[in-house]
N, C-alpha and C positions, 0 to 999 in steps of 0.2 A: 313821763306819765304812763303807767302800765295798763290803764284801762282803755279798751278800744270800743268805738261805737258799734252798735248792732245795726247793720244795714238791713237785716232780714226781719225787722220788727213787723212790717205789714204782711210779709209772707207768713210769719208765725201766726199773726192774727187770723189769717184765712185758714191755715191748716189745723190750728189747735182746736177750733170749734167743729172739726169735720165730723164728729160723732152725731151732730144734729142733722135731722132730715132736711134737705134743701127745699125751700119753697119753689113753686113752679116758676116764679118770676126771678128767682135769685139763686145763682150757683156759687156765690162767693164763699159760702160756708159748707159746701157739699163735700162729702167724703170721696176718696178715690173710687169706691164701689159705685156710689151714686153718679159720679161723673161718667164712669164707664157705661153705666146703664143708659144714660142719656145718649151717648155716642152710638150705642148699639140699637137703640129704639128709633132714632131718626135716620131715615134713608139718606145717604150722602148725595143722591141725585134726585132732582125733581121735588125737593121739599120746598114749602113756602118760605119766603124770606125770613120770617120770624123764627121758624123752626131750624132753618139752615144756620142762622146766627146763633141760636142756642147750642146747636151741635158744635159750632166753631169755638164757642166759649168753653164748653165742656172739654174740648180737646186741649186748648192752651192751658186751662187751669189744671187738668190732669197731668199734662207735660211738666208744668212747673212743680207740682207736688212730687212728681217722680224723678225730676231732674232730666227729663227727656227733651232735649233741645229740638230734635226732629219733630216731635209731636207739637211742641209750642209753635214751631215755624209753620206746620201744616194748619194749625188753628188760626194763626195770624193771617195766612194766605186765604183761608176760607172766609174769615171775617172781612178781609179786604174785598173779596169778590162780592159779598153781600152789599158792602158799602158802595162799591162801583155800580152795582145794579140799581141802587136806590137814587143815585145822583140825578138821573133824568126825570125822575118822578116827583121831584120837589122834596124839601126837607120836612121831616116830621119826627114823631117819637121814635120810630124804628131807625131812622137815620142817626139820631142822637145816640141811641144804644149801640149801633154799629160803629160809630166814631169812637165811643168810649172803649168798646171791645178791642178795636184795632190798636188804640193807644196803649191799653193795658197789656196786650200781647207783645207789643214792641218793647215796652219797658222790661218785661220778663226776658225777652231775647237779649236786650242790651246787657242785663245783669249776667246772663249765662255765657254770653260770647264776648263781653267787653267791647261791644261795638257801639260807640257813642253816637254814630249817625242815626241809629235807631231811635235814640232819645229825641233828636230834633224832629223826626217824623211823628213821634208820639206827642210831643209838645204841640205841634201844629194841629194834630187831630183833636186834642183836648181843648185847645184855644178856640178852634172853630165851633166845636159843639157847645162849649160854655157860652160863647157869644150869642149863639142862636137860642139856647135854652133859657137864658136869663129872662127874656120877655115871654117866650112861647111856652116854656116848661119850667117855671121857677122851682118846682119841687125837685128837679134833677140838678139844679145849678150847684148847690153845695157839694154834692158828690163829684161832679165834674171838676170843680175847683180843687177838691182834695186830690183827685187823680192827676191834675195838672201840676200841683205842688209836688207830688211824689216824683213825677218825671223830672221836674226841675231839681229836686233834691238829689235824685240819683245821678243826674248829670254833674252837679257840683261835687258829689261824693267821689265819683269816678275820676274827675279832673282835679280833685283837691282844690276847688275854686270857691273861696269864701263868698265872693260876690253872688255866685249862683245859689249857694245855700241861703244867703240873705234874701234873694228873690223868692225862693221857695217859702221861706218864713213869711214874707209879705203876702204871698198867695194863700197860705194856710190861714193867716189872720183875717184876710178879706172874707174867706169862706165862713169864718166864725162871727165876724163883727158886723156884717151887713145888716142894717136894721130892717130893710124891706124884705129880705129873704133869709129866714133862719133855718138851719138844719134841724132835723128831728134829733131826739136825744141820742139815739144809737149812732147816727152819723156824726154828731158832735163829739162823741167819745172817740170814734175812729180818727177824726181830724186832729183832736188834741194829742192822741198817742203818736200819730205820725209827725206832727209838728214838733213834739218834744224830742223825738229821736233825731230830727234834723238839727234842733237846737243843741243837743248834746254834742253832735258831731261838729257843729260850728264852734262850740266852746273849746273843743280839743284842737281844731284847726287854727283858731285865732289866739289860743291861749288866754281867753277872757272868761271871767266867771259869770258875767251877766246872762249869757244865753243859758247856762246851766241853772241859774236862779229861775228864769222863766219856765224852763222845762219842768222843774220841780213843781211850780205853781200849777201848770197845765195838767200834769199827771196826777196831782192830788185831787184836782177837780174831777178829772176823768175817773179816778178810783171811786170817789164818792158816788158819781152818777152810775157807774157800772154796778155798784152794790144795790142801788135802788131799782135797777133794771133786772136784777138777778141774772147776771152774766158771769158765771164762775170762771170760765176759760179766759174771757176778756179781763177779768179781775186779776188772774194770775199773770197774764201778759203785762198788765199795767204795773203790778207789783215788781216784776223783774225789770221793767224799764225805769221805774221810779228808783229802784235800788241803784241802777247804773247812773242815773242823773245825780243822785245824792252822793255817790262815790266820786264823780267828777267834781261836783261842787265842793265836797269835803277836801279833795286834794288841792283845789285852787285856794280855798280859804283856810287850809290847815285846820279843819274842823273835824276832829275824830268823831264827834257826836253824830254828824251826818252819815259817816261811813258805818257807824254802829247801827243806825236805823236801816241802812242799806242791807246789812247782813241779815237782820231780822226779816225784812221784806223778801230777800232772796230765799231764805229758809221756808217762808210761808208759801211762796210760789212753787218751790220744789215739792213741798208736801202735797200740793194739789196735783201737780203733774204725776207724781207717784200714784196718787189715788185713781187716776184715770188711765194710767199706763202710757202716757205720752213721752216716749223715751227721748226723742229728739229735742223736744221742748225742755225736758229735764236736763239734758246734757248741756244745752246752751245756757240755761240759767245757772247750772252748777259751775260752768266755766267762768261766768261773770262773778259768782260768789267767791271763787278762789281769788279773782282779781281784787275784789273788795277786801278780802282778808289781807292780801299783799299790801294794799294801800294803807290799811289800818295799822299793820305792823310798822310800815315806814313812818307813819305819823306818830305812833307811840315812841319810836326811836328818836324822833326830833325833840320830843318834850324834855 
């Protein structure tokens, strides 16, 4: 099977929207320039815990965008220091945020350094925060479960462990299906996109078509929601991921029509990345488009 899963789907989701101005409370979509401005604006010593945590987050996110492992590590250490300082004061909203930041930074480090032990630390941080937030801060719970599932997925991906990927799938589904706590529309899209990427990888690892079928269903729902929310960058990301899921499903089912759809989706995504000058995103999507063409050629030869 010539198609490989995209492990960087959620990294792409963060960096592709970097042209948007980051909200004060959220750095996930900030550009490198915006992240650098946060780092320079907040003093490294003597800052209140919330500002110190914001600076730490800006550091590890900027490090991840630039491939700077040292900066990611410094951001992780700074977030851990904030978390430690909060432990004696009781758990609250800032403790949850610090736990999530520590876990996110550790997942970034694990991917960059291939250190799986970091993932165990990240999973522990996310599990603890999610357990606390479920009753005390339910609005944060879906995002924490999404982060937990990402860590589980990353661990399964690095170890080529189907059981770990299935556990991540269960966590994603729990975040989406809980009747008492529902994610908002944007969070739902993020969860669906990440879950679908894990499912595509599961389909390839287990050589089963069913996970790819579910991935296609989730991504089509996410694509429709992204269109209603007017999220052009997220739409292009989903188009690329849906193209990949259709290619994998088409290969499993020997269905050229799926791969033909994948080709059109890939072209649409590339057109958007060209329009905004997102070179890395374009190159990643083009590489997958070439794989779709290769699969389509092989399927045509079978006929």
